[in-house]
PDB file with SEQRES, HELIX, SHEET and CRYST1 records, atoms N, CA, C and O in Angstrom:
SEQRES   1 A   71  UNK UNK UNK UNK UNK UNK UNK UNK UNK UNK UNK UNK UNK          
SEQRES   2 A   71  UNK UNK UNK UNK UNK UNK UNK UNK UNK UNK UNK UNK UNK          
SEQRES   3 A   71  UNK UNK UNK UNK UNK UNK UNK UNK UNK UNK UNK UNK UNK          
SEQRES   4 A   71  UNK UNK UNK UNK UNK UNK UNK UNK UNK UNK UNK UNK UNK          
SEQRES   5 A   71  UNK UNK UNK UNK UNK UNK UNK UNK UNK UNK UNK UNK UNK          
SEQRES   6 A   71  UNK UNK UNK UNK UNK UNK                                      
HELIX    1 AA1 UNK A    2  UNK A   40  1                                  39    
CRYST1    1.000    1.000    1.000  90.00  90.00  90.00 P 1           1          
ATOM      1  N   UNK A   1     -21.174  69.920 -18.708  1.00  0.00           N  
ATOM      2  CA  UNK A   1     -21.341  70.490 -17.356  1.00  0.00           C  
ATOM      3  C   UNK A   1     -22.009  69.463 -16.428  1.00  0.00           C  
ATOM      4  O   UNK A   1     -21.594  69.300 -15.281  1.00  0.00           O  
ATOM      5  N   UNK A   2     -23.029  68.782 -16.922  1.00  0.00           N  
ATOM      6  CA  UNK A   2     -23.713  67.791 -16.083  1.00  0.00           C  
ATOM      7  C   UNK A   2     -22.783  66.636 -15.714  1.00  0.00           C  
ATOM      8  O   UNK A   2     -22.847  66.104 -14.606  1.00  0.00           O  
ATOM      9  N   UNK A   3     -21.917  66.258 -16.656  1.00  0.00           N  
ATOM     10  CA  UNK A   3     -20.960  65.181 -16.374  1.00  0.00           C  
ATOM     11  C   UNK A   3     -20.090  65.559 -15.175  1.00  0.00           C  
ATOM     12  O   UNK A   3     -19.854  64.745 -14.283  1.00  0.00           O  
ATOM     13  N   UNK A   4     -19.622  66.797 -15.170  1.00  0.00           N  
ATOM     14  CA  UNK A   4     -18.767  67.260 -14.073  1.00  0.00           C  
ATOM     15  C   UNK A   4     -19.531  67.199 -12.754  1.00  0.00           C  
ATOM     16  O   UNK A   4     -19.000  66.732 -11.746  1.00  0.00           O  
ATOM     17  N   UNK A   5     -20.770  67.665 -12.760  1.00  0.00           N  
ATOM     18  CA  UNK A   5     -21.569  67.645 -11.534  1.00  0.00           C  
ATOM     19  C   UNK A   5     -21.770  66.208 -11.044  1.00  0.00           C  
ATOM     20  O   UNK A   5     -21.672  65.937  -9.847  1.00  0.00           O  
ATOM     21  N   UNK A   6     -22.049  65.294 -11.968  1.00  0.00           N  
ATOM     22  CA  UNK A   6     -22.245  63.897 -11.585  1.00  0.00           C  
ATOM     23  C   UNK A   6     -20.980  63.334 -10.941  1.00  0.00           C  
ATOM     24  O   UNK A   6     -21.046  62.621  -9.939  1.00  0.00           O  
ATOM     25  N   UNK A   7     -19.839  63.661 -11.523  1.00  0.00           N  
ATOM     26  CA  UNK A   7     -18.573  63.167 -10.965  1.00  0.00           C  
ATOM     27  C   UNK A   7     -18.351  63.728  -9.566  1.00  0.00           C  
ATOM     28  O   UNK A   7     -17.891  63.018  -8.671  1.00  0.00           O  
ATOM     29  N   UNK A   8     -18.678  65.004  -9.382  1.00  0.00           N  
ATOM     30  CA  UNK A   8     -18.530  65.614  -8.056  1.00  0.00           C  
ATOM     31  C   UNK A   8     -19.392  64.901  -7.016  1.00  0.00           C  
ATOM     32  O   UNK A   8     -18.935  64.623  -5.908  1.00  0.00           O  
ATOM     33  N   UNK A   9     -20.633  64.610  -7.379  1.00  0.00           N  
ATOM     34  CA  UNK A   9     -21.530  63.921  -6.453  1.00  0.00           C  
ATOM     35  C   UNK A   9     -20.967  62.539  -6.112  1.00  0.00           C  
ATOM     36  O   UNK A   9     -20.939  62.137  -4.949  1.00  0.00           O  
ATOM     37  N   UNK A  10     -20.523  61.825  -7.139  1.00  0.00           N  
ATOM     38  CA  UNK A  10     -19.893  60.513  -6.925  1.00  0.00           C  
ATOM     39  C   UNK A  10     -18.752  60.622  -5.932  1.00  0.00           C  
ATOM     40  O   UNK A  10     -18.647  59.834  -4.992  1.00  0.00           O  
ATOM     41  N   UNK A  11     -17.900  61.610  -6.157  1.00  0.00           N  
ATOM     42  CA  UNK A  11     -16.728  61.808  -5.310  1.00  0.00           C  
ATOM     43  C   UNK A  11     -17.149  62.081  -3.868  1.00  0.00           C  
ATOM     44  O   UNK A  11     -16.560  61.550  -2.927  1.00  0.00           O  
ATOM     45  N   UNK A  12     -18.179  62.919  -3.707  1.00  0.00           N  
ATOM     46  CA  UNK A  12     -18.678  63.234  -2.371  1.00  0.00           C  
ATOM     47  C   UNK A  12     -19.117  61.969  -1.648  1.00  0.00           C  
ATOM     48  O   UNK A  12     -18.787  61.764  -0.480  1.00  0.00           O  
ATOM     49  N   UNK A  13     -19.869  61.116  -2.358  1.00  0.00           N  
ATOM     50  CA  UNK A  13     -20.364  59.878  -1.760  1.00  0.00           C  
ATOM     51  C   UNK A  13     -19.190  59.006  -1.328  1.00  0.00           C  
ATOM     52  O   UNK A  13     -19.209  58.436  -0.237  1.00  0.00           O  
ATOM     53  N   UNK A  14     -18.171  58.901  -2.175  1.00  0.00           N  
ATOM     54  CA  UNK A  14     -17.003  58.094  -1.839  1.00  0.00           C  
ATOM     55  C   UNK A  14     -16.311  58.640  -0.597  1.00  0.00           C  
ATOM     56  O   UNK A  14     -15.871  57.876   0.262  1.00  0.00           O  
ATOM     57  N   UNK A  15     -16.215  59.962  -0.507  1.00  0.00           N  
ATOM     58  CA  UNK A  15     -15.562  60.562   0.653  1.00  0.00           C  
ATOM     59  C   UNK A  15     -16.334  60.238   1.939  1.00  0.00           C  
ATOM     60  O   UNK A  15     -15.728  59.923   2.964  1.00  0.00           O  
ATOM     61  N   UNK A  16     -17.660  60.314   1.885  1.00  0.00           N  
ATOM     62  CA  UNK A  16     -18.475  59.969   3.059  1.00  0.00           C  
ATOM     63  C   UNK A  16     -18.226  58.520   3.466  1.00  0.00           C  
ATOM     64  O   UNK A  16     -18.066  58.216   4.648  1.00  0.00           O  
ATOM     65  N   UNK A  17     -18.194  57.637   2.481  1.00  0.00           N  
ATOM     66  CA  UNK A  17     -17.937  56.216   2.715  1.00  0.00           C  
ATOM     67  C   UNK A  17     -16.592  56.041   3.425  1.00  0.00           C  
ATOM     68  O   UNK A  17     -16.465  55.284   4.387  1.00  0.00           O  
ATOM     69  N   UNK A  18     -15.606  56.761   2.920  1.00  0.00           N  
ATOM     70  CA  UNK A  18     -14.261  56.683   3.482  1.00  0.00           C  
ATOM     71  C   UNK A  18     -14.256  57.163   4.935  1.00  0.00           C  
ATOM     72  O   UNK A  18     -13.619  56.556   5.796  1.00  0.00           O  
ATOM     73  N   UNK A  19     -14.973  58.259   5.196  1.00  0.00           N  
ATOM     74  CA  UNK A  19     -15.044  58.780   6.568  1.00  0.00           C  
ATOM     75  C   UNK A  19     -15.608  57.732   7.509  1.00  0.00           C  
ATOM     76  O   UNK A  19     -15.090  57.525   8.606  1.00  0.00           O  
ATOM     77  N   UNK A  20     -16.671  57.074   7.074  1.00  0.00           N  
ATOM     78  CA  UNK A  20     -17.292  56.048   7.916  1.00  0.00           C  
ATOM     79  C   UNK A  20     -16.289  54.936   8.198  1.00  0.00           C  
ATOM     80  O   UNK A  20     -16.160  54.473   9.331  1.00  0.00           O  
ATOM     81  N   UNK A  21     -15.577  54.512   7.148  1.00  0.00           N  
ATOM     82  CA  UNK A  21     -14.590  53.450   7.326  1.00  0.00           C  
ATOM     83  C   UNK A  21     -13.502  53.871   8.303  1.00  0.00           C  
ATOM     84  O   UNK A  21     -13.092  53.088   9.159  1.00  0.00           O  
ATOM     85  N   UNK A  22     -13.031  55.114   8.174  1.00  0.00           N  
ATOM     86  CA  UNK A  22     -11.972  55.603   9.067  1.00  0.00           C  
ATOM     87  C   UNK A  22     -12.458  55.596  10.507  1.00  0.00           C  
ATOM     88  O   UNK A  22     -11.730  55.173  11.405  1.00  0.00           O  
ATOM     89  N   UNK A  23     -13.688  56.062  10.739  1.00  0.00           N  
ATOM     90  CA  UNK A  23     -14.234  56.063  12.096  1.00  0.00           C  
ATOM     91  C   UNK A  23     -14.298  54.646  12.645  1.00  0.00           C  
ATOM     92  O   UNK A  23     -13.931  54.401  13.795  1.00  0.00           O  
ATOM     93  N   UNK A  24     -14.770  53.703  11.813  1.00  0.00           N  
ATOM     94  CA  UNK A  24     -14.878  52.313  12.269  1.00  0.00           C  
ATOM     95  C   UNK A  24     -13.512  51.747  12.617  1.00  0.00           C  
ATOM     96  O   UNK A  24     -13.353  51.077  13.637  1.00  0.00           O  
ATOM     97  N   UNK A  25     -12.515  52.019  11.759  1.00  0.00           N  
ATOM     98  CA  UNK A  25     -11.160  51.537  12.028  1.00  0.00           C  
ATOM     99  C   UNK A  25     -10.651  52.157  13.327  1.00  0.00           C  
ATOM    100  O   UNK A  25     -10.015  51.480  14.134  1.00  0.00           O  
ATOM    101  N   UNK A  26     -10.930  53.443  13.525  1.00  0.00           N  
ATOM    102  CA  UNK A  26     -10.512  54.108  14.756  1.00  0.00           C  
ATOM    103  C   UNK A  26     -11.103  53.438  15.986  1.00  0.00           C  
ATOM    104  O   UNK A  26     -10.409  53.223  16.980  1.00  0.00           O  
ATOM    105  N   UNK A  27     -12.392  53.110  15.915  1.00  0.00           N  
ATOM    106  CA  UNK A  27     -13.042  52.447  17.051  1.00  0.00           C  
ATOM    107  C   UNK A  27     -12.420  51.079  17.290  1.00  0.00           C  
ATOM    108  O   UNK A  27     -12.199  50.685  18.434  1.00  0.00           O  
ATOM    109  N   UNK A  28     -12.138  50.352  16.205  1.00  0.00           N  
ATOM    110  CA  UNK A  28     -11.529  49.025  16.326  1.00  0.00           C  
ATOM    111  C   UNK A  28     -10.167  49.131  17.001  1.00  0.00           C  
ATOM    112  O   UNK A  28      -9.855  48.374  17.920  1.00  0.00           O  
ATOM    113  N   UNK A  29      -9.358  50.082  16.531  1.00  0.00           N  
ATOM    114  CA  UNK A  29      -8.020  50.271  17.112  1.00  0.00           C  
ATOM    115  C   UNK A  29      -8.140  50.592  18.599  1.00  0.00           C  
ATOM    116  O   UNK A  29      -7.396  50.054  19.419  1.00  0.00           O  
ATOM    117  N   UNK A  30      -9.087  51.477  18.943  1.00  0.00           N  
ATOM    118  CA  UNK A  30      -9.249  51.875  20.343  1.00  0.00           C  
ATOM    119  C   UNK A  30      -9.602  50.673  21.211  1.00  0.00           C  
ATOM    120  O   UNK A  30      -9.036  50.491  22.289  1.00  0.00           O  
ATOM    121  N   UNK A  31     -10.540  49.852  20.738  1.00  0.00           N  
ATOM    122  CA  UNK A  31     -10.941  48.716  21.569  1.00  0.00           C  
ATOM    123  C   UNK A  31      -9.821  47.684  21.642  1.00  0.00           C  
ATOM    124  O   UNK A  31      -9.612  47.065  22.686  1.00  0.00           O  
ATOM    125  N   UNK A  32      -9.103  47.497  20.545  1.00  0.00           N  
ATOM    126  CA  UNK A  32      -7.964  46.567  20.563  1.00  0.00           C  
ATOM    127  C   UNK A  32      -6.904  47.044  21.547  1.00  0.00           C  
ATOM    128  O   UNK A  32      -6.367  46.262  22.331  1.00  0.00           O  
ATOM    129  N   UNK A  33      -6.609  48.353  21.491  1.00  0.00           N  
ATOM    130  CA  UNK A  33      -5.590  48.908  22.379  1.00  0.00           C  
ATOM    131  C   UNK A  33      -6.009  48.723  23.835  1.00  0.00           C  
ATOM    132  O   UNK A  33      -5.198  48.360  24.687  1.00  0.00           O  
ATOM    133  N   UNK A  34      -7.295  48.979  24.106  1.00  0.00           N  
ATOM    134  CA  UNK A  34      -7.792  48.788  25.467  1.00  0.00           C  
ATOM    135  C   UNK A  34      -7.596  47.358  25.931  1.00  0.00           C  
ATOM    136  O   UNK A  34      -7.203  47.113  27.071  1.00  0.00           O  
ATOM    137  N   UNK A  35      -7.873  46.415  25.038  1.00  0.00           N  
ATOM    138  CA  UNK A  35      -7.724  45.003  25.384  1.00  0.00           C  
ATOM    139  C   UNK A  35      -6.261  44.679  25.690  1.00  0.00           C  
ATOM    140  O   UNK A  35      -5.960  44.011  26.679  1.00  0.00           O  
ATOM    141  N   UNK A  36      -5.358  45.153  24.838  1.00  0.00           N  
ATOM    142  CA  UNK A  36      -3.931  44.870  25.034  1.00  0.00           C  
ATOM    143  C   UNK A  36      -3.453  45.479  26.348  1.00  0.00           C  
ATOM    144  O   UNK A  36      -2.706  44.843  27.092  1.00  0.00           O  
ATOM    145  N   UNK A  37      -3.882  46.713  26.637  1.00  0.00           N  
ATOM    146  CA  UNK A  37      -3.469  47.364  27.880  1.00  0.00           C  
ATOM    147  C   UNK A  37      -3.961  46.583  29.089  1.00  0.00           C  
ATOM    148  O   UNK A  37      -3.220  46.382  30.050  1.00  0.00           O  
ATOM    149  N   UNK A  38      -5.234  46.136  29.037  1.00  0.00           N  
ATOM    150  CA  UNK A  38      -5.766  45.389  30.179  1.00  0.00           C  
ATOM    151  C   UNK A  38      -4.983  44.098  30.377  1.00  0.00           C  
ATOM    152  O   UNK A  38      -4.727  43.687  31.509  1.00  0.00           O  
ATOM    153  N   UNK A  39      -4.605  43.463  29.275  1.00  0.00           N  
ATOM    154  CA  UNK A  39      -3.953  42.161  29.385  1.00  0.00           C  
ATOM    155  C   UNK A  39      -2.476  42.303  29.761  1.00  0.00           C  
ATOM    156  O   UNK A  39      -1.977  41.573  30.617  1.00  0.00           O  
ATOM    157  N   UNK A  40      -1.787  43.238  29.122  1.00  0.00           N  
ATOM    158  CA  UNK A  40      -0.332  43.279  29.279  1.00  0.00           C  
ATOM    159  C   UNK A  40       0.187  44.511  29.995  1.00  0.00           C  
ATOM    160  O   UNK A  40       1.375  44.591  30.308  1.00  0.00           O  
ATOM    161  N   UNK A  41      -0.683  45.472  30.258  1.00  0.00           N  
ATOM    162  CA  UNK A  41      -0.203  46.680  30.923  1.00  0.00           C  
ATOM    163  C   UNK A  41       0.535  47.586  29.954  1.00  0.00           C  
ATOM    164  O   UNK A  41       0.735  47.240  28.790  1.00  0.00           O  
ATOM    165  N   UNK A  42       0.937  48.747  30.445  1.00  0.00           N  
ATOM    166  CA  UNK A  42       1.505  49.781  29.573  1.00  0.00           C  
ATOM    167  C   UNK A  42       2.795  49.330  28.902  1.00  0.00           C  
ATOM    168  O   UNK A  42       2.999  49.611  27.721  1.00  0.00           O  
ATOM    169  N   UNK A  43       3.669  48.637  29.628  1.00  0.00           N  
ATOM    170  CA  UNK A  43       4.979  48.286  29.083  1.00  0.00           C  
ATOM    171  C   UNK A  43       4.947  46.999  28.277  1.00  0.00           C  
ATOM    172  O   UNK A  43       5.967  46.590  27.722  1.00  0.00           O  
ATOM    173  N   UNK A  44       3.799  46.363  28.209  1.00  0.00           N  
ATOM    174  CA  UNK A  44       3.713  45.119  27.479  1.00  0.00           C  
ATOM    175  C   UNK A  44       4.125  43.922  28.329  1.00  0.00           C  
ATOM    176  O   UNK A  44       4.342  42.828  27.809  1.00  0.00           O  
ATOM    177  N   UNK A  45       4.230  44.133  29.625  1.00  0.00           N  
ATOM    178  CA  UNK A  45       4.563  43.022  30.512  1.00  0.00           C  
ATOM    179  C   UNK A  45       3.280  42.402  31.036  1.00  0.00           C  
ATOM    180  O   UNK A  45       2.313  43.104  31.331  1.00  0.00           O  
ATOM    181  N   UNK A  46       3.280  41.109  31.146  1.00  0.00           N  
ATOM    182  CA  UNK A  46       2.104  40.408  31.666  1.00  0.00           C  
ATOM    183  C   UNK A  46       1.882  40.828  33.112  1.00  0.00           C  
ATOM    184  O   UNK A  46       2.805  40.791  33.926  1.00  0.00           O  
ATOM    185  N   UNK A  47       0.667  41.223  33.423  1.00  0.00           N  
ATOM    186  CA  UNK A  47       0.341  41.627  34.788  1.00  0.00           C  
ATOM    187  C   UNK A  47      -0.790  40.766  35.319  1.00  0.00           C  
ATOM    188  O   UNK A  47      -1.683  40.371  34.569  1.00  0.00           O  
ATOM    189  N   UNK A  48      -0.753  40.478  36.609  1.00  0.00           N  
ATOM    190  CA  UNK A  48      -1.874  39.733  37.180  1.00  0.00           C  
ATOM    191  C   UNK A  48      -3.156  40.550  37.060  1.00  0.00           C  
ATOM    192  O   UNK A  48      -3.130  41.774  37.191  1.00  0.00           O  
ATOM    193  N   UNK A  49      -4.266  39.881  36.812  1.00  0.00           N  
ATOM    194  CA  UNK A  49      -5.541  40.579  36.705  1.00  0.00           C  
ATOM    195  C   UNK A  49      -5.875  41.207  38.051  1.00  0.00           C  
ATOM    196  O   UNK A  49      -5.920  40.531  39.079  1.00  0.00           O  
ATOM    197  N   UNK A  50      -6.108  42.519  38.020  1.00  0.00           N  
ATOM    198  CA  UNK A  50      -6.493  43.197  39.259  1.00  0.00           C  
ATOM    199  C   UNK A  50      -8.010  43.298  39.290  1.00  0.00           C  
ATOM    200  O   UNK A  50      -8.627  43.591  38.266  1.00  0.00           O  
ATOM    201  N   UNK A  51      -8.618  43.065  40.438  1.00  0.00           N  
ATOM    202  CA  UNK A  51     -10.053  43.336  40.520  1.00  0.00           C  
ATOM    203  C   UNK A  51     -10.281  44.848  40.428  1.00  0.00           C  
ATOM    204  O   UNK A  51      -9.647  45.614  41.154  1.00  0.00           O  
ATOM    205  N   UNK A  52     -11.174  45.275  39.547  1.00  0.00           N  
ATOM    206  CA  UNK A  52     -11.422  46.708  39.405  1.00  0.00           C  
ATOM    207  C   UNK A  52     -12.842  47.018  39.850  1.00  0.00           C  
ATOM    208  O   UNK A  52     -13.752  46.203  39.698  1.00  0.00           O  
ATOM    209  N   UNK A  53     -13.011  48.210  40.402  1.00  0.00           N  
ATOM    210  CA  UNK A  53     -14.353  48.646  40.777  1.00  0.00           C  
ATOM    211  C   UNK A  53     -15.149  48.904  39.500  1.00  0.00           C  
ATOM    212  O   UNK A  53     -14.759  49.727  38.673  1.00  0.00           O  
ATOM    213  N   UNK A  54     -16.240  48.212  39.350  1.00  0.00           N  
ATOM    214  CA  UNK A  54     -16.999  48.283  38.100  1.00  0.00           C  
ATOM    215  C   UNK A  54     -17.586  49.679  37.859  1.00  0.00           C  
ATOM    216  O   UNK A  54     -17.643  50.148  36.722  1.00  0.00           O  
ATOM    217  N   UNK A  55     -18.019  50.333  38.934  1.00  0.00           N  
ATOM    218  CA  UNK A  55     -18.733  51.597  38.742  1.00  0.00           C  
ATOM    219  C   UNK A  55     -17.787  52.687  38.249  1.00  0.00           C  
ATOM    220  O   UNK A  55     -18.094  53.390  37.286  1.00  0.00           O  
ATOM    221  N   UNK A  56     -16.641  52.826  38.905  1.00  0.00           N  
ATOM    222  CA  UNK A  56     -15.788  53.962  38.615  1.00  0.00           C  
ATOM    223  C   UNK A  56     -14.951  53.742  37.352  1.00  0.00           C  
ATOM    224  O   UNK A  56     -14.745  54.669  36.568  1.00  0.00           O  
ATOM    225  N   UNK A  57     -14.480  52.530  37.164  1.00  0.00           N  
ATOM    226  CA  UNK A  57     -13.513  52.292  36.096  1.00  0.00           C  
ATOM    227  C   UNK A  57     -13.840  50.980  35.386  1.00  0.00           C  
ATOM    228  O   UNK A  57     -13.143  49.985  35.588  1.00  0.00           O  
ATOM    229  N   UNK A  58     -14.883  50.960  34.559  1.00  0.00           N  
ATOM    230  CA  UNK A  58     -15.306  49.695  33.944  1.00  0.00           C  
ATOM    231  C   UNK A  58     -14.243  49.089  33.031  1.00  0.00           C  
ATOM    232  O   UNK A  58     -14.176  47.869  32.881  1.00  0.00           O  
ATOM    233  N   UNK A  59     -13.419  49.929  32.425  1.00  0.00           N  
ATOM    234  CA  UNK A  59     -12.403  49.406  31.507  1.00  0.00           C  
ATOM    235  C   UNK A  59     -11.167  48.905  32.240  1.00  0.00           C  
ATOM    236  O   UNK A  59     -10.383  48.134  31.685  1.00  0.00           O  
ATOM    237  N   UNK A  60     -10.990  49.341  33.489  1.00  0.00           N  
ATOM    238  CA  UNK A  60      -9.773  48.985  34.206  1.00  0.00           C  
ATOM    239  C   UNK A  60      -8.567  49.720  33.670  1.00  0.00           C  
ATOM    240  O   UNK A  60      -7.449  49.211  33.741  1.00  0.00           O  
ATOM    241  N   UNK A  61      -8.779  50.936  33.124  1.00  0.00           N  
ATOM    242  CA  UNK A  61      -7.665  51.638  32.486  1.00  0.00           C  
ATOM    243  C   UNK A  61      -7.389  52.996  33.119  1.00  0.00           C  
ATOM    244  O   UNK A  61      -6.635  53.789  32.553  1.00  0.00           O  
ATOM    245  N   UNK A  62      -7.979  53.285  34.277  1.00  0.00           N  
ATOM    246  CA  UNK A  62      -7.806  54.633  34.831  1.00  0.00           C  
ATOM    247  C   UNK A  62      -6.357  54.888  35.235  1.00  0.00           C  
ATOM    248  O   UNK A  62      -5.933  56.042  35.306  1.00  0.00           O  
ATOM    249  N   UNK A  63      -5.588  53.825  35.501  1.00  0.00           N  
ATOM    250  CA  UNK A  63      -4.196  54.011  35.895  1.00  0.00           C  
ATOM    251  C   UNK A  63      -3.278  54.212  34.697  1.00  0.00           C  
ATOM    252  O   UNK A  63      -2.088  54.484  34.857  1.00  0.00           O  
ATOM    253  N   UNK A  64      -3.846  54.074  33.472  1.00  0.00           N  
ATOM    254  CA  UNK A  64      -3.022  54.211  32.282  1.00  0.00           C  
ATOM    255  C   UNK A  64      -3.010  55.655  31.804  1.00  0.00           C  
ATOM    256  O   UNK A  64      -3.978  56.388  32.006  1.00  0.00           O  
ATOM    257  N   UNK A  65      -1.921  56.062  31.175  1.00  0.00           N  
ATOM    258  CA  UNK A  65      -1.876  57.425  30.623  1.00  0.00           C  
ATOM    259  C   UNK A  65      -2.895  57.598  29.508  1.00  0.00           C  
ATOM    260  O   UNK A  65      -3.130  56.686  28.715  1.00  0.00           O  
ATOM    261  N   UNK A  66      -3.490  58.771  29.461  1.00  0.00           N  
ATOM    262  CA  UNK A  66      -4.460  59.061  28.405  1.00  0.00           C  
ATOM    263  C   UNK A  66      -3.708  59.401  27.123  1.00  0.00           C  
ATOM    264  O   UNK A  66      -2.726  60.144  27.154  1.00  0.00           O  
ATOM    265  N   UNK A  67      -4.166  58.861  26.000  1.00  0.00           N  
ATOM    266  CA  UNK A  67      -3.504  59.139  24.732  1.00  0.00           C  
ATOM    267  C   UNK A  67      -4.294  60.116  23.866  1.00  0.00           C  
ATOM    268  O   UNK A  67      -3.957  60.335  22.703  1.00  0.00           O  
ATOM    269  N   UNK A  68      -5.355  60.707  24.442  1.00  0.00           N  
ATOM    270  CA  UNK A  68      -6.092  61.730  23.707  1.00  0.00           C  
ATOM    271  C   UNK A  68      -6.937  61.154  22.582  1.00  0.00           C  
ATOM    272  O   UNK A  68      -7.296  61.883  21.657  1.00  0.00           O  
ATOM    273  N   UNK A  69      -7.266  59.870  22.634  1.00  0.00           N  
ATOM    274  CA  UNK A  69      -8.083  59.289  21.574  1.00  0.00           C  
ATOM    275  C   UNK A  69      -9.430  58.844  22.102  1.00  0.00           C  
ATOM    276  O   UNK A  69     -10.090  57.999  21.497  1.00  0.00           O  
ATOM    277  N   UNK A  70      -9.843  59.408  23.230  1.00  0.00           N  
ATOM    278  CA  UNK A  70     -11.148  59.045  23.770  1.00  0.00           C  
ATOM    279  C   UNK A  70     -12.231  59.668  22.912  1.00  0.00           C  
ATOM    280  O   UNK A  70     -12.152  60.846  22.565  1.00  0.00           O  
ATOM    281  N   UNK A  71     -13.242  58.886  22.567  1.00  0.00           N  
ATOM    282  CA  UNK A  71     -14.322  59.414  21.734  1.00  0.00           C  
ATOM    283  C   UNK A  71     -15.385  60.016  22.609  1.00  0.00           C  
ATOM    284  O   UNK A  71     -16.388  60.520  22.104  1.00  0.00           O  
TER     285      UNK A  71                                                      
END                                                                             
């Protein structure tokens, strides 16, 4: 019985570790996507850098469609 409990605890710890990794990967993907959008625009075409108002839109992405992945 104790062996089973120990395995369960181990499994729980691994799952927590995995969750953290998934969150980190998600954040990485989000920042990468933001960078690509700023550089190439939505269609992947090179766009001239537009001056953006720092206060309202620090990322320069307000003109882009929202993909529902905002944290």
